[in-house]
Structure formats: C-alpha cells, structure tokens
C-alpha positions in Angstrom: -41.8 -7.6 85.7 -39.0 -5.2 85.1 -41.3 -2.6 85.0 -42.5 -3.5 88.5 -39.0 -3.6 90.2 -38.2 -0.1 88.4 -41.3 1.1 89.9 -41.0 -0.1 93.4 -37.4 0.9 93.4 -38.2 4.4 92.3 -41.3 4.2 94.7 -38.8 3.5 97.4 -36.6 5.9 96.7 -39.2 8.9 97.5 -40.1 7.7 100.8 -39.5 9.4 103.8 -35.9 8.0 105.1 -35.5 5.4 102.3 -31.8 6.8 102.1 -30.9 6.5 105.5 -32.5 2.7 106.2 -29.2 1.0 105.3 -25.4 2.4 105.5 -25.0 4.2 102.0 -22.9 3.1 99.5 -21.1 6.1 98.2 -19.8 6.5 94.3 -17.3 8.8 93.5 -18.0 9.6 90.1 -21.9 10.0 91.2 -20.9 12.4 93.7 -18.3 14.1 91.5 -21.3 14.3 88.7 -23.9 15.9 90.9 -21.4 18.5 92.4 -19.9 19.6 89.0 -23.6 20.1 87.6 -26.0 20.9 90.4 -24.1 22.7 93.3 -27.1 24.6 94.3 -29.2 21.7 94.5 -26.8 18.9 96.5 -28.6 17.8 99.7 -32.3 18.4 99.0 -35.0 16.7 97.9 -36.5 18.6 94.7 -40.4 18.1 95.1 -42.8 16.5 97.1 -46.0 14.2 97.1 -46.9 15.6 93.6 -43.9 13.9 92.3 -44.5 10.9 93.9 -47.9 10.4 92.5 -46.6 11.0 89.0 -44.0 8.3 89.2 -46.4 5.7 91.1 -49.0 6.4 88.5 -46.6 5.4 85.8 -46.9 1.9 86.5 -43.0 1.1 86.1 -43.0 2.5 82.1 -39.6 4.1 82.1 -40.4 6.9 79.5 -43.3 7.9 81.9 -41.4 8.0 85.0 -38.8 10.3 83.3 -41.6 12.3 82.3 -42.9 12.3 85.8 -39.5 13.2 87.1 -39.3 16.4 85.0 -40.0 19.2 87.6 -42.7 21.6 87.2 -42.5 25.2 87.1 -44.3 25.6 90.4 -42.2 23.0 91.9 -39.0 25.1 90.4 -40.1 28.4 92.1 -41.1 26.4 95.4 -37.5 24.9 95.4 -36.0 28.3 94.8 -37.9 30.1 97.5 -36.2 27.7 99.9 -32.7 29.4 99.0 -33.3 32.9 98.1 -29.7 33.9 98.2 -29.1 31.2 95.4 -32.6 31.3 93.8 -31.3 32.2 90.4 -28.9 29.3 90.6 -31.6 26.7 91.7 -33.7 28.2 88.7 -31.1 27.8 86.0 -29.8 24.2 87.6 -33.5 23.0 87.7 -33.9 23.9 83.8 -30.9 22.2 83.2 -31.9 18.9 85.1 -35.1 18.8 83.2 -33.3 19.5 80.0 -31.3 16.3 80.7 -34.1 14.2 81.1 -35.9 15.7 78.1 -32.7 15.0 76.3 -31.5 11.6 77.4 -35.0 10.3 78.8 -37.4 11.5 76.5 -36.1 12.3 73.0 -35.7 15.8 72.9 -33.0 17.2 70.5 -30.1 18.9 71.9 -29.1 22.4 70.7 -26.1 20.7 69.2 -27.5 17.4 68.0 -24.3 16.4 65.9 -22.1 16.5 69.0 -24.2 16.1 72.0 -27.1 13.9 73.2 -27.6 10.3 73.3 -25.7 8.0 70.7 -28.9 5.6 70.4 -31.5 7.5 68.2 -34.8 8.2 69.7 -37.6 6.2 68.8 -35.0 2.7 68.7 -34.6 -0.3 70.8 -31.2 1.0 72.0 -33.0 4.2 73.0 -35.7 2.2 75.5 -33.2 0.0 77.0 -30.8 2.9 78.0 -33.7 4.9 79.4 -35.0 1.5 81.3 -31.3 1.0 82.4 -31.2 4.5 83.9 -34.3 4.2 85.8 -33.3 1.1 87.2 -29.8 2.6 88.2 -31.4 5.7 89.6 -33.0 3.5 91.9 -30.3 1.3 93.0 -28.2 4.4 94.1 -31.1 5.9 95.8 -29.0 5.6 99.1 -26.1 7.6 97.9 -25.6 11.0 99.7 -24.9 12.6 96.4 -28.6 12.4 95.3 -30.0 12.7 98.9 -32.6 10.0 97.9 -33.8 12.3 95.7 -35.6 10.7 92.0 -35.2 13.8 89.8 -31.3 14.3 90.6 -30.7 10.6 90.4 -32.4 10.0 87.2 -30.8 13.0 85.5 -27.5 11.7 86.8 -28.3 8.1 85.6 -29.4 8.9 82.3 -26.1 10.6 81.4 -24.2 7.4 83.3 -26.3 5.2 81.0 -24.9 7.0 78.0 -21.4 7.2 79.0 -22.0 10.7 78.8 -19.6 11.6 82.2 -17.5 14.4 80.2 -18.1 16.9 82.6 -15.9 15.2 85.3 -13.4 13.7 83.4 -10.0 15.4 83.9 -11.4 16.6 87.6 -9.8 17.9 89.7 -8.3 19.9 86.8 -5.8 22.1 88.6 -4.6 19.9 90.7 -4.0 16.8 88.3 -3.2 19.2 85.0 -2.5 22.4 86.0 -0.6 22.1 89.0 2.5 23.6 87.6 1.1 26.9 86.2 -0.8 27.5 89.1 2.3 27.5 91.2 4.1 29.6 88.9 1.1 32.0 88.9 1.2 32.7 92.6 4.9 34.4 91.7 3.7 36.4 88.4 4.3 40.1 88.3 0.7 40.5 85.9 1.6 44.2 85.3 4.7 43.4 83.5 2.5 41.6 80.5 0.2 43.0 78.4 -2.2 40.1 78.2 -2.8 37.9 81.0 -3.0 34.9 78.6 -3.0 33.9 75.1 -6.2 31.7 74.4 -5.3 29.3 71.7 -8.6 27.5 70.5 -8.7 24.5 68.6 -10.1 23.3 65.4 -11.5 19.6 65.3 -10.5 17.2 62.3 -12.6 15.6 59.7 -12.1 12.4 61.2 -11.5 10.6 64.3 -8.2 9.2 64.3 -6.4 12.3 63.8 -5.0 13.7 66.7 -4.6 17.3 65.7 -6.1 19.1 62.7 -4.1 21.1 60.4 -6.1 24.3 61.4 -5.5 23.7 65.1 -1.5 23.6 64.0 -1.5 26.8 62.6 -3.5 28.3 65.5 -0.8 26.9 67.9 1.9 28.6 65.6 0.1 31.7 65.5 0.0 31.7 69.1 3.7 30.7 69.5 4.6 34.2 67.6 2.9 36.0 70.2 4.0 33.9 73.1 7.6 34.5 71.9 7.3 38.3 72.0 6.6 38.1 75.7 3.0 39.5 75.5 1.4 37.2 78.1 3.0 34.4 80.7 0.6 31.6 80.1 -0.9 30.0 77.1 -4.4 28.6 77.5 -5.1 25.4 75.1 -9.2 24.9 75.0 -11.2 22.0 73.3 -12.7 18.8 74.4 -12.8 15.7 72.3 -15.8 16.9 70.1 -15.2 16.9 66.6 -15.7 14.5 64.7 -18.4 12.8 67.3 -16.7 10.0 68.9 -13.5 10.7 68.7 -11.0 10.1 71.6 -8.4 13.0 71.0 -8.7 16.0 73.4 -7.8 19.2 71.5 -6.6 20.7 74.4 -3.9 18.2 75.3 -3.0 17.8 71.6 -2.2 21.3 71.5 -0.5 21.2 74.6 1.9 18.6 73.6 2.3 20.5 70.3 3.7 23.7 72.3 5.9 21.1 74.5 7.4 19.0 71.9 7.6 21.1 68.8 8.0 24.5 70.1 10.0 24.0 73.4 7.2 25.8 75.8 7.8 24.9 79.4 4.9 23.0 80.9 4.5 25.8 83.6 3.3 27.9 80.9 0.6 26.1 79.8 -3.1 25.9 81.1 -5.2 23.5 79.7 -9.2 23.6 79.2 -9.9 19.9 78.2 -13.8 20.7 78.5 -14.8 23.7 76.0 -17.2 22.2 73.2 -17.9 25.5 71.6 -16.4 29.1 71.2 -18.6 30.1 73.6 -17.2 28.0 76.3 -13.9 28.3 75.2 -13.8 32.0 76.3 -15.7 31.1 79.4 -13.9 28.3 80.5 -10.4 30.4 79.6 -12.0 32.8 82.1 -12.6 30.6 84.8 -8.8 29.4 84.5 -7.9 33.0 84.9 -9.9 33.6 88.0 -8.9 30.4 89.3 -5.4 31.1 89.1 -5.4 34.7 90.3 -5.2 36.7 87.1 -6.5 40.3 87.4 -9.6 40.6 85.5 -8.7 44.2 84.3 -6.0 42.8 82.0 -7.2 41.3 78.7 -6.5 37.8 77.4 -5.6 37.4 73.8 -7.6 35.0 71.8 -6.0 33.3 68.6 -7.6 31.4 65.8 -8.0 31.7 62.0 -9.1 34.8 60.4 -13.0 33.4 59.9 -13.0 32.2 63.6 -12.0 35.4 65.0 -14.7 37.3 62.4 -17.0 35.5 64.2 -15.6 36.0 67.8 -15.7 39.9 67.0 -18.9 40.1 65.8 -21.9 41.4 66.9 -23.4 37.8 66.3 -21.0 36.1 69.0 -22.6 38.3 71.8 -26.0 37.8 70.8 -25.0 33.8 70.8 -23.4 34.4 74.5 -26.7 35.7 75.6 -28.9 33.1 74.4 -27.1 29.8 75.1 -25.0 31.2 78.7 -27.4 34.2 79.5 -24.4 36.8 79.7 -21.3 37.4 78.3 -18.0 35.5 79.3 -15.6 38.5 78.2 -16.5 41.3 76.5 -14.6 42.8 73.2 -11.6 44.7 73.6 -10.1 45.1 69.9 -8.9 43.2 67.0 -5.2 43.5 67.0 -4.8 41.2 64.0 -6.6 39.1 61.4 -6.2 36.0 63.6 -6.1 37.8 67.2 -8.6 39.6 69.1 -8.0 40.8 72.9 -11.0 40.1 75.3 -11.8 41.5 78.5 -12.9 38.7 80.7 -16.0 38.7 83.2 -16.6 37.2 86.8 -20.2 36.2 85.5 -18.4 32.9 83.7 -18.5 31.2 87.2 -22.1 30.6 86.9 -22.9 26.8 86.5 -25.0 25.7 83.3 -25.9 22.0 83.6 -28.2 22.7 79.9 -24.8 21.7 78.8 -24.2 18.4 81.0 -21.0 17.8 79.1 -19.2 21.1 79.8 -21.3 22.8 82.5 
C-alpha cells in the first residue's frame, strides 16, 4: 500500500497544473536549499513525458523511482538548450542533481565517503527506509514553488532532507547574520594600504568529536596572528565546517573565530567566517567568494596559513590538478610561498560557480 501511495503522489506531481491545484505550502528551508544548490534550474520542469513514463513503470518501488528520476544526457541537453546563456551552469547543476540521487538514493559512493553521504549503510534497512521516506516527502512537497512540481528536483532535495544533510544553508544568510560587522568595515577600507586582502586561516579537524578546536588548528590561529599583527592584511578569514571527525558538532570556523577574539583580542569586525568548507579546495574557493562579496580587489593576493605539510600540498602542482578535477577550475593561482607555513594566492572570480555535486557545500 505504501508503494502505491508513493507512486500515486509522484505521478500526481508530474501532471500538468498539479502544483497549481491548491494554495501552495511554502517551506523556507526547501526554498533555501533549492536556491543554494540549483539556482539555474529553479522554476523549470526538468524533463517531460519520458521521465513520467519511467516513474510510472516503477509501480511504487522507491529505489526504482529514484533511478527513474535521474535525468539522461538527452534530457540534460534539452534543458541546457532552453537556457543557452546559462547552458554550462544548467549542465553542471543537472549533473549535481543526478549525483545526489545516485549517492543518497541508489548507494553510489560519494567522492569522500568518510565524511559525505548517508549515515545509513547501503543495502541496510535504514538506507531503504530513508529512500522510501524521501519518495513520500518528494510527493508531499510537490506544490511548493521551490520545486515547481518537478519530481527530480523535489526528490533530490527530499533525499538530502531525509538524511538531515542541509549543511549547505546552515548559516544563511551568512554575511548578514555572521559577517555583517566585517562587511560594513570593508566598505571603508583602503585596500592599497595592505600587502594582502586577507589572511586565510585553515582549520584542522580533531581526531574525536568532543574536541572543539584541535591543537594543530590552534597553531594555525597563532601563526596567522603573527602576520595579522604586522598589519599585512585588514581581515582574517577563518574557514572550515563541521567535518572531521564525522558527526562532530564543532564548526572549525566558529571555534577559530572564538579563539581569535577571546585569546588574542581581535575585534569582531576584522574576522570573516566561512563555516562551510569541507576540503582545502573549497577553503580557497569559499574565501575567494567572501572576498568578492565584501568588495575586495581581486588583483590583491590573500595569504593562506596552515601547517607546513598542508602548505606543501597547496603549493604543489597536485593541488592545481585536484582543483581542476574536483571543481573544474582554479579558485586561486599560486603567487609565492613566503614561509613554510604560508603561501600567497591570487583569487579568481571563477570561484562563484555553483557545484551541487558537493551538496553540503556547493
């Protein structure tokens, strides 16, 4: 019976005008997730009759419905052709949507399985239950304007919701809620007075979930303070989410901010937080996004601070190759290594591209 109900809900969702039949219920979290992960897809039905037929043929089997909702290459290209000015964004976001369906609905391993993906093991009853719940939720939210009645978009977001993976919007609106003081100060900054636009302090996760800030991260904070005290940059950007170890509730950026204020007396309006980054690639990308948002000039380097082994990695050709492989571009380019624990990078506007293939930090 549950399978029949789920199938009926999803089929109703694909019918023309289904989303307009009643006054829509608006879910603010759903809208925030849709806007964050899929800005180029919002307001569109992503595919047509072929997808509806695939879903109908599943006879209510949740795993089958997830596979049927995955968009084919022809459907992706047809959608891209409808928005030629954003075709690359559409393709990238469709690929990311498909990846969410496959990771959280079919059991594909994510790129970093130790920290990403469902907490329920693939093949377990718990995994199957979450998929079934997501299918039902996808139908229940069919009238929400955030998904425009689209089964694939609704199901991808429902799978993340069923797994409580809404990290992508946990701190939104980020700059209004958490960076307002620094952004207000940035409006009056004479950037030309400083060698660097900002000092990016990288987090290092602890080995167990009850430690708020690892010893290595404390060293990074102190090292960064040495450069800040010299007046080399007007801002410190602390970057790192609640990532290591899996299940921790401690956000590296927030803990480093606390240390800067409480231990070193840094004024709050000199600190910018990025509480989302889950990898070194996205530490650099997200810091660049914050610099762009605050109006910093991109012809200034930012100084990246971490332990020597970490900086070795960032300064290596392998890091550039990793950026190309995982992001598809360079979020910043190497300028100079000024010390064993610090490297200067030149930020790139390419960092503004959204990548829902990493749905926890797109």
